[in-house]
Residue, then its C-alpha position, 0 to 999 in steps of 0.5 A: x540487470x538489477x534485481x527487483x526487491x519485493x516488499x510486503x505491507x503490514x498494519x500494526x496496532x500498538x498501545x498509545x503508551x508504547x507507540x513512541x517507543x515502538x516507532x523509535x525501535x522499528x525506525x532503527x531497522x534498515x529494512x523497515x520503511x515507516x510510512x505516515x498517513x499522508x504518504x499512505x494516501x498518496x501511495x494508494x492514489x498512485x496505485x488507483x491512477x495506475x489501475x485507471x490507466x491500465x483500464x483506459x489502455x484496455x490492458x485489463x478486463x473491465x468489470x461492471x459494478x455488479x461483477x465487482x460486488x459479486x467478487x466481494 
């Protein structure tokens, strides 16, 4: 049985002048995956589609728009 590796996502703001240097540095870290904007968009789309499938299979409680907005 293989262990599931949990990951966290972070968003960083870096000065334009230091961006390339910082990016080169973090890419050297074996435990860091740098995701570009297109990869991030695809990841979010996949997550959304997964949620739609769950709701279609009625595995998740469906909310009205009002309930959703009330949670915000």
